[in-house]
N, C-alpha and C positions, 0 to 999 in steps of 0.2 A: 582375239580369241582363237583357240585351236580348232582345227577342223573336227567336226563331230558327226556321228551317224544320226539318222532320224530318230532312232530309239534312245540315244544317249547324247542329247544336245550339249551337255556340259562336260563331255569327255575331254580330258587333258587339262582341265582347270584344277588348281590347287587351293583348297580351303583350309584355313587354320582356325580352330575353335578354342577359345579360352573362356570357359563358362562353367557354371554349375546349375543344376536343375534343368528345366524344360525348354525355355524359350530358344536359346541359341542351339541347344542340343538337337531339338526337333527340326529347326531351320537348317542346320548343317546336314542332318540325315536326309532331308528333302532334297538338298542339292546333291548329296551322294547318290540318291535314287535316280537322279537325272544324269549321272555320269561323272561328277566331280570326285576327286580324291580328297579325303578329309583326315587331317591330323588333329586329334583331340588332345589338348595340353591340360593336364591335371596335376594337382599337388601330390607328391608322394605321401604315403601313409594311408589316408582315407580315400583320396581321390575325389571325384564328383560325389557329393552327398547323396545323390539320387541312386547310387549303387546299392544303398542299404535300406531303401524305402519300399515297403510292400512285399508282396510275394516274391520269394527268391529261391535260388538253387545254386550250390557251389559258390556262394559268396557274391552272386550277382542277382539283382532284382529284375523282375520282368518289366518294371517301369523303366529302368535304365536301358534294358535291351530294346524296348519299343521306341527309344529315342536315339539309339547309338549304333545301329547295325551298319556293318561295312566300314567302320572307321578304324584308324590306327591310333593307339594310345601312347603318348609320351608323358610319363609321370616325372616331373622335374620341379625343383624348388625355384620359383621365379625370382626370388630375392638373391639367389646364389649367383656367382660369376658364371657358372656353367649355364644356369637358366637364362641369364641375360644374353649370353652368347648364342645359345641354341635358338631362342625365340626370335632374336634379331636376324639370324641367318635364315630361319624359316620365312620370316616376313619379306626378306629381300627377293624370294623366289615365289611368293604367293600371289594369287589373284584376288582372294577375299580373306579378310580377317573378321571374325565375329567375336564379340565378348559381351557379357552382361554384368561386369563389375560396376559398382556405384560410380557416379561421376567423380573424376579426379584420381581414382585408384590406378588406372593404367598409366597416367602421366607420372605418378609417384614411382611406379615400378620401372619406368624408362621405356614403356611401350605405347606412348601416346601417339595419336594420329599424325600430328605434324612431323614427329621424328621418323616414324616408320614410312610415311608417304614421301618424305624427303629421300630416304634410302631407296624407295621403290615407287616412283611416280605413277605406275600403273595399278597400284594397290587400291582396291575397294575396301574401305575400313568402316565397319558397321558397329556402332556402340549402342547397346540396348540398355535402357534404364527403366526403373519402375514408374517414376513420376516426371521424367524429363530432366533437363540440365539446369533449370532455373526454378525459382519459387521456393516457398517455405518447406516443401516436402522433398526437395531434390535429393538430399543426402540420406533420406530415411529408407529403411529396408522395405521391400515390397514383395508380396506373394500373391498368388491368384485370388485368395479369399479377400484380401485387402482391396485389390483392384475391382473385384465384383461389387464391393460396397460403394466405393468412391465413384465408379462409372455410372451408377444408377441401376445396375443389373439386379441387385437384391430387391430394389423397389419394384421393378418389373415383375419379378417372380412371386412377390407376395400376393396372396389371393384377396386380401382386404386392404383398404386404404392405409391402415396402420400396421400392416404386417410386412416383414422383410424375409426373404428366403434366398438361399444360394441356388444356382445351377450346380448340381452335384457332380461336377466335372471340372477339370482344370481348363476351362474354356478360355479365360483371358491369356493364360500362358500359350495355348495353342493358336489362338487368333494372332497373337504377337509373332509367334514363330512363322506362320505363313506370310505375315506382313513382311518379316525380315527376308524370307526367301524371295518374295516378289521384288523387294527393293534391290536385292543383290543382283538378280537377273536384269532389272532395269538399268542399274549402274554399269553392268557389264556390256549391255547393248550400247549405252552412251560411250563407253570406253572404245568400242569398236570403231566409232566415228572420230573421237577426239584423241585417242591414244593415251589418255590419262585417266586414272581412277578418281575417286572422290571420297569425302567423309560423309557418313550418314548417321544421324541420330534418330532413334526410334524409342518412344516410351510405351510401356504397356498400357498406361492410362489413355494416351491419345489413340493408340491403335484400337483399343476396345471401345472407346466412345464412338469412333468413326464406324466401326463394325456394327454397333448396336443402333446407330442413329436412324437408318432408313425407315424402319417400322416402329422401333421403340419410342422415337421422339416425333412421330407424325403430328401429335397434338401440341408440340412445343415448337414446331417449325415456323408457323405463321405468328405474326404479332398478336400477343395476347389481347390487345385492345381492338383488333380488327373486327368491326361489326359485320362485315360481309362473310366472314369465315363460318362455315358450317362444320361444327365439331362433331366427329363421329367416334364411336368406341374404338380404342386402339386394337391393333392386330392381336395383341396378347389375349384379348377376350375371346378370340375365336378358337383357342386351343382347348379341346376337350376330347379325351379318349372315350370311345364308345365301349363300355363294359358289357359283355354278354355272358351267358351262363357258363361257357367253357373257354373264355379268353377275352381278348379285346381287339378292337379294330381302330385304325386311324383313318379318318375320312376328311375330305376337303370338298364338301358339297357347296357349290357356288351358284349353279343355275337353277331355275325353277323346276326343270324336269328332273334334276337330281333329288330335290325334296319331294317331288310327286311319288318317287319310289321309296324314299327314306322314311317319311312320316308314317305311311301305312305299315311299313316293315316294323316300326317301333310301337304300333298300336295307337297311333295318333292321327288317323285319317281325317278326323274332323278339322284338323288345323289347316287343311288345304282350302277351306272356305273362310279362314280367319285372315283379315287384312294384315295382321301383325306377323303372319307367317307365310303367306302365299305369294309374296313378291320379294325380289332382291332388296328393294328399298325398305320394305317392312321388316325383313329379317335383320338388315343392317342396323336399324334404329332399335330393334328389340333383341339384340344379340344375347342379352342376359337371359331372356325368356327362352330363346332357342337352346341355349346351353343347358338350361334346366331340363328341357325335354330330352336332350341327349343323355342326361344323367339318370333318367327314370323311364326306361323302356317298359311298356305295358305287356309286351309279348315276350315269352321265354324262348329265345331263339339262339342258336349256336353260331359260331363264327363262320363255318363253312357254308351254311345255308344263307346267312346274311351276305357273305361275299358273293354268292351266286346272284342274289337279287340286285346288289349294288353294281356288280360288273355288267349285268344285263342292261342297266340304265346308264352305263358309262360314267359312274360316279368314281372319282379318284379315291382309291382306298387300298389298304393293305392290312395284313395281320400284324399286330404288335408282337414282335419277336422277343423272346427271352435272350439274354446275352449268351446263355449256354446252348442255344439252338441256332445261332446265326450261321454257323458253318454248314448247317444242313439245309438252309433255305435255297430253293431252286434258282431264284433270280440272282442271289448273291453269288452262287456258284457259276451261273451262266456268264457273268461278267468277269469272273476270275478275281474277285475282290480280295480273297483270302487265300493264303498259301501255307502249307505245312512242310517242314523239313527238319532234318536232324543236325544239331550243332554239337561241337566238341564239348562245350561247357555245360549247356543246359538240356541236352538231349533233344527230343522232339519239341518243336515250338510251332505255334500257329500265329501268323501276323498278317497285316494287310499288304497287298502289293501296291506299288506306286499307282495312284489313281489317274494319272495323265497318260493318255495313249497317243504318243507322237506318231504321226503317219498312220494312226489307227492301230498301232501294234502295242501289245501288252509288254511290260517289262517286269523284272523281278528284282527284289533286294534280299534274296535268300542268302544272307551272309551272317557270320557270327558277330556278336558285339565284343569289343576287345576287353580282355582282362586288364586290370590296372597295370600300366607300364609294360604291357605285352610287347610293344614295338619300340620301347625306349632304346634298346641297344642298336637295332638296325637303323633307326632314324638318326641317332647320334653318329653312327658310322657313315651314313649318307652325307652328314654335315661335315665330315672330315675329322671327327674326334678320334684320337688314337685309342687303341684297345686298352692299354694300361690305364689311361685316364678314365675311360668309361668304367672299368672295374673299380677304380678308386672312388668314383662318384657313387657307384652302387653300394660300395662298402660303407661309406660315410652317411648314406641315406639321403643325399641330395637328389638322387635319381632312384626311382623304383624300377627294378629290372626283373620282370616276371619270366 
């Protein structure tokens, strides 16, 4: 691995991303935020389908921007001779390749792991799939909604035993992306000792099951027939927003002294003498009753008055922010979690900064996202393609030259 500064530990590393949608795009941008350079290889014409999904300006969606900042775009037909040559050459000099094509596709294109790692033994090759490489669903298409259902997440989100509901965010895509980024750095660390890369398979389904398991599957961890097991309500039952007259609070009242402040604040002081509410054990067994109390405050109190009472009792709590007001929150600003800057294509944008502070120092990824094929010409020139050939490839549509 190349020498890197404390703030940019992956500086000098080269990442090649062949993907569409979020998993590999966000993983590669995470590596970019830690110093790696990233070439995003897209098909000419439409490019990554994510470019056209959701709010957009000048032909680029904010969803695409939020997963692709700081990359270079090579838009080339992978089935063409030029595409075969270009990606093969990129792989010979790369540290990491990420892709999320279905199992078998990269082999058919000529970019399989065995071939590319034979050409470049130091290459870390990461193949991301929806359902894994074996089993009856291995070749099926997968998106976040599908993985939420199969992983049990929609069951967890349902409020009743016979209800199912989504987490209304691309949570499975993003969990997989961070799993990919962690796997990449682990493999690079191993390479520093062995001198060789490796092949890594990661499925969205497996990554999400592992992510959800610690709390979601507490009641399924022990043997169902274990007579000594004391089954308690799952952690999901403890999630209840406290709605007040002018907003809402999120609280995590755990200890008795927390509830000694909370119950009177809600107009339920009498519950401090009720065994179902006045001890941690009682509240754990009767969590459904506790949540009903939180849903029905008897006192008309505002969020700021409630926060003063809860903070005085050292109850973990915070105001439930609206998405439109996040950037005005004092704590979010204090840690520098969000930055705004002006881009050439989209004008002023607001995005999160990289959340990891190496050596305690903040970093920034205040960079443009690439237009489709924006860097095709310069990348092909770097690979030794003659200018006349590049111009011909652009003219015939095998390469998008922006």
